[in-house]
N, C-alpha and C positions, 0 to 999 in steps of 0.2 A: 188029679184027674181032670180032664177037660170034658165037661158036659156039652151036649149038642142040642138038647131039647129041654123044655120045661118039664116034660114027662119024666125025666130022670131025677127030679127033685123028690125026696122022700122025707118021712118023719125022722130019719136018721140025721138029717141036716138040722143042727141045733142053733147055728148062727149064720144069718144070711145078710151079706153086705151089698147094698145097692150103690154102685159107683157110677156116676155119670160117664166118666172117661177112664181109659186105661192108665190109672195111677192113683186115683183118689182114695181108694181104700188103704193102700199102703201108706200114703202120705198122712192120712188123718187117723187111721186105726191100726197101723201095722203092728204096734206093740201088743194090743189086745188080741189081734188075730193069732199072733205067734204064741201068746200065753194060752189061748183057748186050745190051739192045736197041741201044745205041750202037755195039757191036762187031759188029752184024749177025746176032745170034742170035735165033731165034724163041722168044718167051716166052708161056706160057699161064697164066692165073690162073683156077683152078677154085674157085668158091664152093660149099662143101658144103651148109651149112644155109641155102640161099637161098630156100626155099619159104615159103608162107603157110599159113594154116589151110585145111583142106578146107571147101568151101562148106557153110554150115549149122552149122558147129562154133562154139559160143559162145566169145567172147574172155574169158579170165579177167581178174579185176580187176588182177592183177599185170601181165599183158601189156598191158592198156590203159594202166595207169599208166606203164609203160616207154615205150610209144609216145608218150604225151603228153609225157613228159620229153624225148624226142628231137625233139619238134615235128612228129611224123608223123601226128597225128590219131588217130581211133578205128577206122578201117577197116584191117584187117590187110592186105588185098590191095593197097590204095593205099599203105600204108606200105612194103611190099616193092617196089612199083614205084618209089617215090621213092629207096629205097636202091639199087636197080639203076641208076637214073640217075646217082647219085653214083659208083657203082663204074665205070660206063662212062666217066665224065669222068676219073676217076683213072687208069684204064687207058690212056686216050688220052695223058695227060701222060707216063706211064712207057713207052709204046710196047708194051704187052702186049695180047694177045688175051684174051678172057674166055669162060668157060662157067659157067652158073649151074645147079646141080642143084636138085632139087625137095624135098629133105628140109627140113622146117620147123625153124626156130629152136627152141631148147630151151623158150623161154617159151610156145611155141604147142603143145607136145606133151603128149599125155595127156588123158583125160577121166575124172575131173577132172584139171586140169593137174598135171603132175609137179612143176613148179618154180614156187612161188608166193611166193618171197621171194629176196632177193639171197643169203642164206646158203645156200639150196638150190641156186641157180644156180652158185655157186662152191664146191660141196661134193662130195658123193658122187654118182656117176651113179645115177639111179633104176633100180630093177630092171626097169621097163618099157622101158628103153632098152638093155638088155644085148645084145639081138639086133642092134642097130645096129652094134656093133663088127665082127662077122663080115660083115655085109652091106656095110659101107663098105670093108672089106678086099678084098672081091670087086670092088667098083667101082674101087678104087685099082689093083688088079692088072690089071684091064681097061685102064685108062689107061696103065699102064706097058707092057703088051704092045703097045699101039698105037703107042707112042713108045719103042722099045727103046733109043734112044741118049740119052734124056732123063735128066737128074737130077730127082728128085722131092723137093720141099721140103714139110715138114709141121711143124706147131707142136709144140714140146716139151711144152706144157701147163703152163707156169709161170703161176701165178695160179689154176689149178684150175677155170677155167670148164668146165662139163661138156662143152660142144661141143668145146672144145680137147682135153680128155682123150680123147674118143672118136676124134677125128682122129689124135691121137698114137698111141693104141693100135692103130688100124687100120693106120697107116703102119708101125708097128713090125713088123707081120706081114710086110710087104714087105721090111723090113730083115733079118728072119730068113731070108728067101730069098736074101740076098746081093745084092739090088737096090740101085741107087745112090740111097739115101734120105738126105737131110740134114735135120736138125731145126733149126728156127730158134727164136730166143728171142722169146717172146711180149711184144711191147711194147704198152702201157707197163708191164705188170705186172712185167717183169724189172727195171725201173728204180726200182720202189717197194719199200718194206720188205716183208719176208715171205719172202725166200729167192730165190736165183738159180738158174742152170742146174746148179750142183753139187748143191744141195739137191734139185732135181727128179730128177737122175740117181740120187741115193741112194734117193729114194722109189720109183723104177722098178727099182732093183737093177741098173742098167746103167752101165758106165763108158764114156764116149765121149771121142773126140778132137776138139779144136776146129779149125775152119778159118776164117781171117780173110779178109775181102774189104774192101779199102780202097775207100771210096765218097766220099772227100772232095769230089771235083768234082761228085758227083751229089746232094749234100744239098739244093740248091735245088729240084731236080726232085722229090725225095722229099717235101719239105715242101709243095710246090705240090700234089702228088697227095693228100696227107693232107688238105689244106684243102678238097678237093672233097667230103669227107664232112661236110657242114654239119650233119647231124643228130648227129654223133658228137663233133666237136671240143669243143663246149662241155661236153658231159657228161663226157668223159674228162679234159679239161685245164683247163676253165674259160675260158681265153683262148688266143689264138694265141701270145702271148708266152710263156706257160708251156709250150706245146707245143714251141716252139723251144728254150727253155732246157733242158727235160728231155731232148729228143732229142739236142741238141748235147752236153749234159753227159754223157749215158751213152755215146754212141758214141765220144766222145773219150777215154774211160778204158780202152777195151778193148786198146789197144796201148801198154802202160805205158812201153816203152822209147822211144817216139816220141810224146810228149804233143802233143795237138792234132790228130793225124791221125784222121780219121773212119773208123770201121770198123763193119761188120756181121759178126756171128759165127754160125757154124753148127756143128752137132755130128753126128758119125757114130760108129758102133760096128762 
């Protein structure tokens, strides 16, 4: 089911995933989502930065190049519609409901654009975006209050994409209120060189405890869901074979005493 408003969130929603972009929940948590659905629990995936440019706002050269690289064309509104279609297809595979918020992706924000190169996109949050932290925290608190029995899942911010950092920081405000917030490991960044969850926790100055969810039987559904993001798989992995190899290789290493068991890991403090 596609929700269109925060008002439609209820206490029947037991697991709520905050994904910065249209693909993050499937990439990082797809096995857990499929498992929760299979056991009769209602799951909602909220895309935070799911909006496009405001009408009349020029598209930066960087944003246009990114869209072209994804095979999404030059029209930002049409690019978002295509990504929403991908997200809806992936949610159907996993058995999740969806809600798409209107905050624009980082590459669309600012006049002139705040982020005009990959180094900026995976770097320090622009000063023009600092108010988003507090604003998103208010939205996330609203979500949590509408679903008081739900666990809230948010990105840990591994890889340092600015949108992931903003979601992590806003969700951390909920964690400080002692709400049930679990931070997931941003895939594929966590499986690549450059630091894992422990490094990220040191950056944040927070020590967290891990929670492992075995998803061995759900890996086929997770991979099928990720494959629905046809604009992203070639850009992130090159080929579906490399996607499978990276996913299977990383998830099989998280439970070292039982090699081969597929796991997704979450962190709480």
